[in-house]
MARSE-234080 format. One record per atom (N, C-alpha, C): residue in three letters; x, y, z. Coordinates in pm, whole numbers, plus 50000, padded with zeros to 5 digits. Atoms other than C-alpha are relative to their C-alpha. Layout:
N
AlaXYZ;...
***
This chain:
435
Met500134994549869;Met495514844044252;Met500915014550009;Glu499104987850013;Glu498424868644146;Glu499375011049898;Asp500274990450091;Asp496354886443893;Asp499425015550052;Val500374986849925;Val495864924943955;Val498985004049938;Leu501614996450024;Leu492434937543990;Leu499845013649978;Phe499724985950030;Phe493434974243984;Phe501285005450076;Ser498704992249919;Ser495985000344102;Ser499565010850032;Val500114986849926;Val495885030744336;Val501215009150006;Ser498694991249975;Ser498615056944305;Ser501424988549992;Gly498955009850032;Gly500805030244157;Gly500064985850071;Phe500175012349891;Phe499925003844426;Phe499274990249917;Glu500865008850049;Glu498704971844265;Glu499354991050104;Ile501195009849902;Ile495784952744431;Ile499894988349923;Gln500005014050062;Gln496074915244358;Gln498864994850069;Leu500955007849933;Leu493454889744411;Leu500084993050117;Ser499715007349883;Ser495034871444673;Ser499665010450115;Gly500074993249902;Gly495254901944869;Gly498675006050041;Met501244995549960;Met491734911944834;Met499264989250065;Ile500635012149938;Ile490544876344939;Ile500405003450152;Leu499514998649873;Leu492764880545242;Leu499445011550083;Ala500274987649941;Ala491614915145319;Ala498374996950041;Cys501485003149964;Cys487834901445309;Cys500054991650113;Phe499865008349891;Phe488784874545535;Phe500155007850133;Ile499684993249856;Ile490344898745810;Ile498745006850021;Ile500964994249987;Ile487464920645746;Ile498724992950105;Leu501175008249928;Leu484814893045831;Leu500474993950117;Phe499565004549885;Phe486924880646114;Phe500135012250105;Ser500074987849886;Ser487084913946298;Ser498665002650032;Ile501404998849958;Ile483304915246280;Ile499474989450084;Tyr500145011749905;Tyr483134880546423;Tyr500625002450153;Leu499534994449881;Leu485454893246692;Leu499355009150105;Tyr500894990649941;Tyr483554921846770;Tyr498704993150075;Phe501445003349955;Phe480244903646840;Phe500654987050103;Lys499635011249896;Lys482234874547017;Lys500305005550146;Ile499604995049888;Ile483904895847264;Ile499055010350059;Gly500914991649923;Gly481294921847298;Gly498844995350066;Asn500945007349910;Asn478764896947423;Asn500464994950125;Tyr499415006249874;Tyr481224883447670;Tyr499645005150106;Thr500444991749871;Thr480034888948022;Thr501465000650088;Phe498964993249919;Phe482884906548199;Phe499655002850145;Phe500394994149903;Phe480744919448478;Phe499054990350058;Glu500855008349917;Glu478954902448770;Glu498405004749981;Asn501114996649997;Asn475364902248740;Asn499195007150127;Asp500434992549856;Asp474784915449098;Asp500655011250041;Asp499234989349971;Asp477234942049048;Asp499425012049953;Ser500424989050020;Ser475374973849058;Ser500635010449939;Arg498974986650055;Arg478384998248969;Arg499984998149840;Phe499815002850126;Phe478204984648622;Phe498625000949938;Thr501314996650068;Thr475394999048393;Thr500214999449856;Lys500065002250132;Lys474204997048037;Lys501165010149950;Leu498784989050043;Leu476705029547989;Leu501244995049989;His498675004950004;His479735009948080;His500304990649897;Ile499565010350114;Ile478904980247852;Ile500165008149862;Ile500004991850118;Ile478125005247563;Ile501435006149984;Gly498324993150016;Gly481765022947635;Gly500824987849979;Phe499215011150030;Phe483234989547627;Phe500034995949874;Lys500185005450155;Lys481774980047293;Lys500505009849924;Phe499334988550105;Phe482765014447145;Phe501434998649995;Arg498524999349991;Arg486355011647255;Arg500474987849916;Leu499715014350076;Leu486404974047117;Leu499745004449872;Ala500345000250148;Ala484794984746775;Ala501185010149945;Ile498874990850043;Ile487505014746736;Ile501224995149990;Ser498515008450007;Ser490544991346821;Ser499954991249905;Leu499925008750098;Leu489234965246589;Leu499805007549859;Phe500124993550128;Phe488614990646312;Phe501315005549949;Phe498704995050035;Phe492175007146333;Phe500884986649969;Ile499155011549980;Ile493754972646389;Ile499674992849848;Thr500325008550126;Thr491844959746054;Thr500535009649903;Ile499724987550084;Ile492614993645857;Ile501844996749982;Leu498645002249975;Leu496514987445964;Leu500204985549891;Leu499735013750070;Leu496424949245825;Leu499645002349875;Leu500234999650150;Leu494584956945514;Leu501165008549939;Leu498974990450070;Leu497254986245428;Leu501224992249983;Arg498845009450009;Arg500104958145515;Arg499594991749884;Ile500265011450106;Ile498334931145291;Ile500055005449855;Ile499984993850142;Ile497994951945002;Ile501225008949970;Asn498584993850020;Asn501344969145047;Asn499585013349958;Phe500514987050054;Phe499515003545023;Phe500905008650117;Asp499354990049923;Asp501455032345166;Asp500235014149912;Ile499974986750065;Ile501535070445092;Ile500655009350126;Arg499154991449902;Arg503865095645247;Arg499195016150039;Leu500874986449964;Leu501795123645424;Leu500775012350012;Leu499214990149950;Leu504585145145566;Leu501374996649997;Glu498525003249994;Glu508065149245531;Glu500835013550042;Phe499574986549949;Phe510225175445722;Phe501574995050047;Asn498695000649976;Asn514315174745733;Asn500314983450048;Gly499715013050007;Gly514495137745657;Gly498934989550112;Phe500965007449949;Phe511605127145871;Phe498684999649956;Gln501244998950039;Gln508585114945727;Gln499054991550070;Ile501205005749963;Ile505135103045813;Ile499224993949901;Thr501015005850102;Thr503045078445602;Thr498634995150067;Ile501434999649960;Ile499575066545605;Ile500194987950098;Asn499715013149945;Asn500995031845738;Asn500365006750173;His499604995149879;His502535053746042;His498905003950090;Val501194997949952;Val499175067646110;Val499104990350057;Ala500905011449970;Ala497135037346119;Ala500854993350123;Glu499365008949880;Glu499795019946348;Glu499905009950130;Ile500114991849904;Ile499675050946567;Ile498494999750072;Leu501495002249952;Leu496055049346592;Leu499464986150049;Ser500205012649956;Ser495785013946627;Ser500714996850136;Leu499274999349854;Leu498415016246942;Leu499255004150096;Phe500394992749875;Phe496515042147106;Phe498554993950011;Ser501425007349963;Ser492965024547066;Ser500304989850065;Val499975012849902;Val494314992347201;Val500365000650119;Ala499224995549855;Ala496125011347490;Ala498475005150091;Ile501224995649930;Ile492655027947580;Ile499084986650022;Leu500665010849973;Leu490964994547551;Leu500364990850124;Thr499285008849896;Thr493494975147760;Thr499765008150141;Asp500014990549872;Asp493525003648015;Asp498434999050062;Trp501675000349954;Trp489475001348038;Trp499834985350055;Ile500305014749955;Ile489484964648085;Ile500484995250132;Ile499245002449889;Ile492144962848348;Ile499505008450120;Ser500864992249879;Ser490484990448555;Ser498814998750012;His501515004749961;His486994982248523;His499544988350016;Val500605013849976;Val486964944848520;Val501194993750085;Val499465009049921;Val490064930848670;Val500155006750134;Ile499834994749872;Ile490854956448944;Ile498705000650082;Arg501174997849930;Arg487304962149026;Arg499424989350069;Asn500575013649961;Asn486294925649053;Asn500824995150104;Lys499175004049869;Lys489414918949280;Lys499395006750149;Phe500324993849909;Phe488194946149513;Phe498814999550032;Arg501545003749978;Arg484484936849496;Arg500334986650102;Lys500045014749918;Lys485354901949639;Lys500955001150117;Arg499294999749899;Arg487354913949917;Arg500075011750051;Glu499724988549940;Glu488144942050168;Glu501454998950068;Val498514998349965;Val491584955050264;Val500314995850148;Pro499855006449894;Pro492774933950558;Pro500685009950100;Val499214995749922;Val495414956550689;Val500235013549951;Arg499654986350075;Arg496704992650644;Arg501315000649967;Thr499054998950086;Thr499244996550381;Thr500165011049949;Asn499784988350062;Asn500555020250163;Asn498515005549919;Phe501324996750022;Phe496905022750035;Phe499144998450106;Asp500584997949883;Asp494965032750318;Asp498514998350017;His501514999650016;His491395029950193;His499394992249904;His500345011450113;His489475004149987;His499805009549876;Lys500354991350150;Lys488415032849725;Lys501425004249969;Thr498644996050056;Thr491925046249723;Thr500754989949962;Asn498875010650068;Asn493415012049667;Asn499584997549862;Glu500685002250135;Glu491045008649360;Glu500645011249906;Ile499604988350090;Ile491965043449231;Ile501455001149960;Lys498674996650019;Lys495565043349288;Lys500474987049889;Ala499915011150099;Ala495815007549132;Ala499545000749857;Thr500584996450136;Thr493675019648824;Thr500985009349929;Lys498944991250065;Lys496045050648773;Lys501254995949967;Leu498815010150011;Leu499065027548789;Leu500124994649862;Val500245006350110;Val497905007248533;Val500075007149871;Arg500054990550134;Arg496965035148295;Arg501265005849973;Tyr498724997150031;Tyr500415049048342;Tyr500794990849911;Ile499155011250063;Ile501985016248255;Ile499685000949867;Val500265003250125;Val500065011247952;Val500165010749909;Phe499524991850067;Phe500465044347827;Phe501725004249967;Ile498464996950015;Ile504305050247902;Ile500544986749907;Tyr499585011950088;Tyr504515013547708;Tyr499795004949871;Leu500714996150125;Leu502435029747415;Leu500965012349962;Ile499274987950053;Ile504815063247412;Ile501294992149944;Gln498705003950049;Gln508055042847397;Gln500084992249879;Ile500085005750143;Ile506955020847108;Ile499885009449894;Leu500294989150095;Leu505855051446931;Leu501255006249959;Leu498844990050002;Leu509155069546990;Leu501104991049909;Arg499205008950091;Arg511065037046820;Arg499574998949885;Arg500725003750138;Arg508585032846537;Arg500285012449927;Leu499754989250080;Leu508805069646439;Leu501565006350029;Asp498624994550007;Asp512615072746500;Asp500115012350077;Leu499924989749925;Leu512185098446764;Leu500654997150129;Asp499345004949852;Asp514185081047058;Asp501115008650009;Leu498874992349979;Leu516245108547152;Leu501004996350095;Ile498805001049911;Ile519635107847328;Ile500235007850094;Leu500074988549867;Leu519465122047679;Leu501585001350033;Phe498704999149914;Phe523105112447783;Phe500984990349904;Gln498995006250069;Gln526195100447580;Gln501405004950034;Arg498464997449952;Arg529805095947701;Arg500784986949992;Glu499175011050013;Glu532695074247621;Glu500724994350170;Ile499375006049896;Ile533745053847943;Ile500784985250005;Lys499085011850029;Lys536615028647931;Lys499894995949883;Ser499765003750150;Ser536675030147563;Ser498664995749939;Glu501175004150039;Glu532945022047543;Glu499095009849997;Leu500874987449991;Leu530285045647440;Leu498784994650076;Phe501185000949918;Phe527555049647702;Phe499005006549943;Thr501084991250042;Thr524295060247574;Thr498704999250054;Val501184999149939;Val521115067947737;Val498885004749943;His501134994650067;His517825070247531;His498965004950087;Leu501484995549955;Leu514435086347630;Leu499134986850031;Ser500755012650000;Ser512875050547569;Ser500544995550122;Asp499465003849874;Asp515235040247840;Asp499525003650125;Ile500474994349904;Ile514315061148086;Ile498524998550034;Leu501515004449986;Leu510575052948015;Leu499684988250050;Val500115014549960;Val511105017048027;Val500254997450146;Ala499685001649873;Ala512805021048364;Ala498805005850107;Ile501274998049921;Ile509775040948503;Ile498934990650004;Met500955012050017;Met507435015948360;Met500404987250077;Ile499565012249940;Ile509284989048556;Ile499635001250139;Met500174997549854;Met509095006948895;Met498625000050026;Met501375001049994;Met505365013748842;Met499544985850000;Ala500545012950011;Ala504804977548742;Ala500474992650149;Ala499395005749863;Ala506874966149071;Ala498765003650126;Lys500964994549882;Lys504214988849278;Lys498694994249979;Val501365005850022;Val501164971049101;Val500504983450044;Leu499715013149979;Leu502814936849154;Leu500044998150167;Val499905001149842;Val503374945349538;Val498575000050045;Trp501534999749970;Trp499584955949555;Trp499424985449965;Phe500735011450047;Phe498604922349376;Phe500514987650117;Ile499545010049925;Ile500814901349602;Ile499515001450142;Thr500384998049845;Thr499884917649952;Thr498445002350009;Gln501184999549981;Gln496584925449866;Gln498834992549941;Val500935011350073;Val495014897249658;Val500624986550053;Thr499605013249999;Thr497334867649667;Thr500184995850167;Leu499905002149853;Leu498484869350031;Leu498665001950094;Tyr501104996449908;Tyr495094880550162;Tyr499204986450024;Arg500665009949991;Arg493764846450129;Arg500734993350113;Thr499335005349887;Thr496384834750367;Thr499805006550137;Tyr500364992149871;Tyr495774862150612;Tyr498654995750056;Lys501475003249937;Lys491994853250625;Lys500084985150051;Ser499915014849931;Ser492684815550668;Ser500694998250123;Lys499005002149870;Lys495374818750921;Lys499745009950111;Asp500354989249896;Asp493734848951097;Asp501205006550081;Leu499174994349915;Leu496934865751150;Leu499745015050052;Asp500254985849940;Asp497074897151352;Asp500565012049892;Glu499714991050068;Glu497624930251194;Glu501605002549996;Gly498674998850005;Gly501414932951287;Gly500694992449923;Ile499115010050085;Ile502514900451125;Ile499395004649859;Gln500834995350161;Gln500274913250793;Gln501105006749964;Tyr499404987150027;Tyr502284943750804;Tyr501324996849984;Ala498465005850024;Ala505814927350826;Ala499984994149887;Ile499835007250119;Ile505204903550574;Ile499825008849872;Asn500384992850119;Asn503694928350323;Asn501355011249973;Gln498984991350026;Gln506734954050397;Gln501264989849962;Leu498995007150072;Leu509244925250318;Leu499844997649857;Val500375005150127;Val507494915250001;Val500325013849939;Met499844987750046;Met507644952449915;Met501485003549967;Tyr498484997550007;Tyr511434956549979;Tyr500474992649885;Val499225008950100;Val512464924549791;Val499485002849840;Val500314994250140;Val510134936049479;Val500685012949961;Tyr499474986350032;Tyr511394969349483;Tyr501554999149968;Val498665000850035;Val515084959549473;Val500084992249883;Ile499905008050131;Ile514554934749203;Ile499605009049883;Ala500414993250105;Ala512644959449011;Ala501185012449963;Phe499324988350012;Phe515094988949064;Phe501384996349930;Leu498915005950074;Leu518124964348932;Leu499484997449875;Phe500265000150137;Phe516254956748633;Phe499855015049915;Ala500194986250030;Ala515504993048586;Ala501305006649949;Leu498584992949998;Leu519125003048627;Leu500684989849886;Asp499425005250105;Asp520274974448387;Asp499235004849873;Arg500424994950142;Arg517844989548122;Arg500745011549950;Ile499304986350053;Ile519375023348137;Ile501494997649973;Ile498785003250011;Ile522855009948200;Ile500434985949937;Ser499955014150054;Ser523474979447931;Ser500984993650062;Asp498595005749947;Asp527024973148070;Asp500105003350130;Met499964996149867;Met526724972548441;Met501545000450059;Ser498664998649957;Ser530364967148485;Ser500665013249994;Ile499464987950015;Ile531015001948383;Ile499675008350117;Ile500124990649881;Ile529595014748727;Ile500534990750116;Tyr499735006849868;Tyr530864984248949;Tyr501385005950060;Gly498734997049956;Gly534434999048956;Gly500045011950119;Gly499804988749890;Gly533625032449138;Gly498744997850099;Ala501085005849909;Ala530525015649312;Ala500484998050143;Ala499385004549885;Ala532725002149569;Ala500385010750101;Ala499284991349912;Ala534605033849685;Ala498745010550041;Leu500974992949986;Leu531375053549653;Leu499224995550108;Leu500725003249875;Leu529685031049911;Leu500545002150108;Val499185000349880;Val532405031050140;Val499845016450063;Gly500364986349957;Gly532025069550150;Gly498725004950042;Val501394999449955;Val528275070750170;Val499864995550112;Gly500425009949864;Gly528375043150436;Gly500555010050116;Leu499504993149917;Leu530595065150639;Leu499225012550036;Gly500744988949971;Gly528525096250602;Gly498544996850056;Leu501345002049966;Leu525285080450651;Leu499674986150096;Gln500035015649894;Gln526115052450929;Gln498795001350072;Gln501045001849927;Gln523365062851126;Gln498624995349936;Thr500865003550117;Thr520945061950828;Thr499884983650004;Phe499975014550027;Phe522015026350757;Phe499714991750121;Asn500345006649839;Asn521875016351153;Asn498365000549994;Asp501464999149980;Asp518215027851146;Asp499424989149882;Phe500715008650073;Phe517425008950823;Phe500144985750034;Phe499855013249964;Phe518794975550930;Phe499364996550122;Ser500834999649892;Ser517264981251260;Ser498474998149974;Gly501035006450045;Gly514124981651056;Gly499554987949964;Leu500425013950033;Leu514484949250901;Leu500134992550113;Val500185009049895;Val515434934351244;Val498635001250071;Leu501465001649949;Leu511964946051356;Leu498924993449933;Leu500765010050084;Leu510294932151075;Leu500004986550024;Phe499775014250010;Phe511974898951100;Phe499964994950142;Glu499825004749895;Glu512224896951477;Glu498365000550073;Arg501334996349967;Arg508594912251537;Arg500065003850159;Ser499904995649843;Ser509714926751899;Ser499055012049997;Val500904989850008;Val507664957551781;Val499164996949859;Met500735002750119;Met504884954551528;Met498795010549990;Val501124991350013;Val502104977251377;Val498714997250096;Gly501405002949913;Gly499214981551637;Gly500714996350156;Asp499415002849860;Asp501394975551935;Asp500065013250075;Ile500104985949932;Ile501255002452200;Ile501405001550099;Leu498615000349947;Leu504795013652324;Leu500205011650097;Glu499684988149904;Glu505945036252598;Glu501535004549984;Ile498624996150027;Ile509155056052496;Ile500335009850063;Glu499664989049920;Glu510805080252724;Glu498805007150081;Gly501294993949926;Gly507425087052914;Gly499065000649890;Gln501124998750102;Gln505345087252599;Gln499554987249956;Val500905010350026;Val502575062952534;Val499645001849878;Gly500654996050110;Gly501475058652176;Gly499824983949923;Arg500235012550083;Arg500495030351900;Arg500825003849889;Val499245001850122;Val502725020651621;Val499125000749888;Leu500814998150121;Leu501075032151278;Leu500764994149885;Lys499155006750102;Lys503915023151063;Lys501544998150024;Ile498765002550000;Ile507485006951044;Ile500575005349885;Gly499354995450139;Gly509415026450780;Gly501204994549966;Leu498775006050041;Leu512745021050608;Leu500795005750098;Arg498794994949893;Arg514495046650866;Arg499415003850125;Ala500654998049867;Ala511875054351127;Ala498564995850001;Ser501415004549972;Ser508575043851269;Ser499125013150053;Arg500764989349984;Arg505825064251286;Arg498694995150120;Ile500825003349889;Ile503715064951655;Ile499205011350026;Glu501124991449979;Glu500585081651732;Glu499775000050143;Thr500125001949853;Thr500485092052097;Thr498755002550027;Arg501034999249938;Arg497695095552315;Arg498995014649975;Asp500184986550031;Asp497355133652224;Asp499765000749862;Ser499925000250159;Ser496945124051853;Ser501075008149935;Val498734994550047;Val500415135651799;Val501014989549926;Ser499425010150059;Ser502475115351552;Ser501485003550039;Met498625000649954;Met506165108751681;Met500684991749864;Leu499135004950117;Leu508835099151417;Leu501224994550095;Val499255004249908;Val510905074151634;Val501224993049899;Pro499045007250053;Pro514375061051467;Pro499874986050034;Asn500195016949972;Asn514245022651419;Asn500924994450093;Ser498905006149915;Ser517605019051610;Ser499705003350154;Lys500154998649876;Lys516025033951918;Lys499044988050057;Leu500945013049974;Leu513295005351914;Leu500664989150006;Val499325012249966;Val515974980251897;Val501144999150090;Asn498884999949895;Asn518824993452105;Asn499825003050132;Gln500284994849885;Gln516975010952375;Gln498904992350091;Ala500935006149933;Ala514744999352649;Ala498545008049962;Val501134996150044;Val511255000152523;Val498754993050073;Val500885007449936;Val508084990752714;Val498854997749878;Asn501025001250101;Asn505604973152465;Asn498994993650096;Trp501105003449915;Trp502304970452654;Trp499124987649933;Thr501065010650063;Thr500514947352407;Thr500984989749880;His499185006150055;His503264926352271;His499714985949968;Tyr500335014950019;Tyr502094891152336;Tyr498525000250036;Asp501694998049974;Asp498404902852462;Asp499595012550024;Asp500504987249994;Asp496464931352425;Asp499155005350126;Ile500544999649876;Ile495004926652775;Ile500955006150100;Val498874991649916;Val496734950453032;Val499145002450118;Arg500484997849876;Arg496164953453395;Arg500395016150039;Phe499904987249938;Phe495834988653556;Phe499555000650153;Ser500434998149854;Ser495465001153918;Ser499475013850024;Val500214986049960;Val493755030354100;Val500094997250150;Asn499594999749861;Asn494645038354455;Asn498775008350062;Val500584990449920;Val492215052454729;Val499984995850132;Gly500054998749853;Gly491965058255100;Gly498875003250068;Val501134998149934;Val489205053955336;Val500445001550166;Ala499494997449877;Ala489025063655688;Ala500034989350103;Tyr499775012549901;Tyr489965042255994;Tyr498504996450062;Gly501365005449970;Gly486915020856116;Gly499034997349914;Thr501105001650085;Thr485275016855795;Thr500394983549951;Pro500115014950029;Pro484634978355739;Pro500674997249849;Ser499155001550116;Ser487284966355489;Ser499254989649878;Asp500655006850090;Asp484944941155344;Asp499035008349904;Val501014991150075;Val482344968555250;Val500735006349890;Val499214992050112;Val485164989055073;Val500424989549906;Lys499525006850120;Lys486504959354870;Lys498704994449893;Lys501305001650056;Lys482634952254773;Lys499755011249893;Leu500484986750085;Leu482134987154646;Leu501075003449902;Leu498944995250091;Leu485514991054470;Leu499484990249869;Leu500435009950090;Leu484534957754274;Leu498895003549916;Glu501354995850057;Glu481114971154207;Glu500365010949894;Ala499734988550076;Ala482575005054076;Ala500784995349868;Ala499315004350129;Ala484924985553834;Ala498864993049909;Ser500765006150060;Ser482114966053719;Ser499025008449921;Thr500924991450069;Thr480134995053603;Thr500555007149893;Val499224992250094;Val482825008753373;Val499874987449868;Pro500285008250110;Pro482054990653014;Pro501664996349958;Glu498635003150056;Glu485954992052929;Glu500774990450080;Val499345012349911;Val486674969453220;Val499804988149972;Leu500175014250035;Leu487034933253136;Leu499554991050115;Glu500665009449884;Glu484914907053347;Glu500894989550014;Lys499035009850000;Lys487664881153262;Lys501165006549924;Pro499545002249867;Pro490334884153408;Pro499305008750106;Glu501084992049899;Glu488214895253724;Glu501135010450062;Ala499454993749909;Ala489174924953896;Ala500104999450157;Phe499885001449879;Phe490464925854245;Phe500495009950093;Val499454987649942;Val491424946754533;Val501114993950115;Arg498955002149895;Arg494254947954789;Arg500035012650106;Leu499884989649901;Leu494514965155130;Leu501605001050005;Asn498384999150015;Asn498084977655058;Asn500685004150136;Glu499284995549882;Glu498904996555395;Glu499125007450089;Phe500834991549921;Phe497835012255701;Phe500745015549996;Gly499664987050026;Gly498365049355626;Gly500195008450124;Asp499824989949864;Asp498925078455880;Asp498435005350027;Ser501294995949969;Ser495285088455835;Ser498754992349927;Ser500865006950072;Ser493775061855626;Ser500134984249971;Leu499615013350050;Leu493435025955514;Leu500134999149858;Asn499724995150132;Asn495005025555174;Asn499604986349907;Phe500285011450059;Phe493335001954919;Phe500295002949838;Thr499774998350126;Thr494284994454570;Thr499134989649906;Leu500925008450094;Leu491814982654275;Leu500824997449898;Tyr499385002850100;Tyr493184962754016;Tyr499054993849874;Phe500825003850124;Phe491274957153669;Phe500845000749888;Phe499345001250131;Phe492024948153331;Phe499225004149880;Thr500624994450122;Thr491344964752998;Thr500824998849883;Lys499314997850143;Lys492084964252621;Lys500175012249974;Gln499754986650053;Gln491905001552600;Gln501335006050061;Val498744997049938;Val495565006452662;Val500005014949957;Met499874986050046;Met495705039652453;Met499105010550075;Met501104991049936;Met492675055052651;Met500024994650147;Ala500075004649861;Ala493815039652987;Ala499765010750121;Glu500204989149892;Glu493785073053171;Glu498315003150022;Asn501394998250002;Asn490105078153061;Asn499164988550072;Val500785008849966;Val489185044453188;Val500225000550149;Lys499844999449870;Lys490955049753515;Lys499135013850053;Ser500924990349955;Ser489035083453554;Ser498654996249997;Asp501355004749996;Asp485755066153491;Asp499884990750124;Val499975008149892;Val486665040153753;Val499945009550131;Arg499934990049871;Arg487425068654005;Arg498675008050019;Cys501304994650000;Cys484155084853918;Cys498934993150093;Ala500955012149938;Ala482265051954012;Ala500434997750119;Ile499735003049881;Ile484035048354317;Ile499595012450102;Asp500844989549950;Asp483145085054425;Asp498684998550008;Arg501485000649992;Arg479735080754364;Arg499454987250086;Leu500365010849920;Leu479345046354537;Leu500385003150153;Phe499264995649871;Phe481535059954848;Phe498825010850060;Ile501054988849954;Ile478975091054863;Ile498584992850046;Glu501215006249966;Glu475985067354849;Glu500024990350122;His499975010049881;His477225042555124;His500685008250136;His499144990749883;His478755072555353;His501414993550036;Ile498465005349974;Ile482295058955310;Ile500865013049973;Val499334986850009;Val484725087455402;Val501364998749953;Ile498374998850070;Ile487915096155216;Ile500555010650099;Pro499274991049900;Pro489915113155495;Pro500965010949943;Phe499134990150025;Phe491845143455475;Phe501284997550068;Pro499075000749937;Pro495425144555550;Pro500145005850150;Gln500114994249884;Gln495755150155943;Gln501565002450059;Arg498424998149937;Arg498885164856146;Arg499475005850131;Glu500434991349855;Glu498795173956513;Glu501435005850027;Val499074991349966;Val500735203256608;Val500005004050128;Lys499954996649831;Lys501725209056977;Lys500855014450016;Met499284986249968;Met502675243057088;Met500484997450149;Leu499294999149895;Leu505105244957351;Leu500425011050050;
***
């Protein structure tokens, strides 16, 4: 088995190596047909065509080819120096390894993007508005993040294998040499990107089943998603920082003094941040709620780290510091229920039968689609005015943001019915005596 069959450029090819090489070639061919015929795609998924399958098989063949070449070179212990410059050299093994890693990265990216992510999105729909605002945008962003992670991982491996890992920062701190390499920065970036993908997977895939089974409202879902995002990002940031700074004790000493100074300068910002956490835990204000703040009525679109975004009835975005929502008086129209009562006032001439007026007012409310049948609308005779009987029509609606439009429609219906039934809305009258 140790017999030398032949030699190439001084490298001897033995019988055992040749047998092992033949086995690897046959095994690669077997893997190609085994994996290539595996059904990754749903039969009823029209998005995947024969072109997609051909693309997958092509990437698989290229990956197996370069991996096989690399293994063969390692088995027969064959290597030739192709380039040498200032002590840096590239051999045929380096080229084979680069091509193998690159082809595997492309194949991995394709499988995750076209199979895993698409299948997850195909089987569900986005339950709430999150950082990913649209079904297609969700898929595109998740796919891009995975692609970036795969290729950043590939680059940092190549930097180390080719001895190109540059030193970006080096300084002696407390008699210890503190060094930051390019690969450390790349790994830290990769960790933060992976955290974002993990947040997406937890909130949009794992927790989605709970949201669907429990039928949780939009605000609770958003609060849970935000808390998950904060926890994952904090943990990921610590891991990324630990990757860049191998000895974390180096920065602990100055961190305390720095945090005190920053805390004094950013006291209001920290107040807003912790107020945001209070909102998420206490849920006194949730995404989707209709609030009235300083005379402005709007819907909560997002509760951020420092401020919340509210859209007014004029489609204008307001950025309200979270501390205002916690410490100041805020009217929450839809906190416990999205059904809200509104009223419309109207006066009729003296002598008009009050029963007829009440009947017409209730009929006017029933003609407006946005007015709910349950709870029922009702009418009160509030007072005997100077020149009119003053009635108030109370009705219920879920269209809180469009309440003024609903009131306008109710008034138009009242005016139409009063004209049809000759009900007079009197003008203010004053008697002036000339002495």
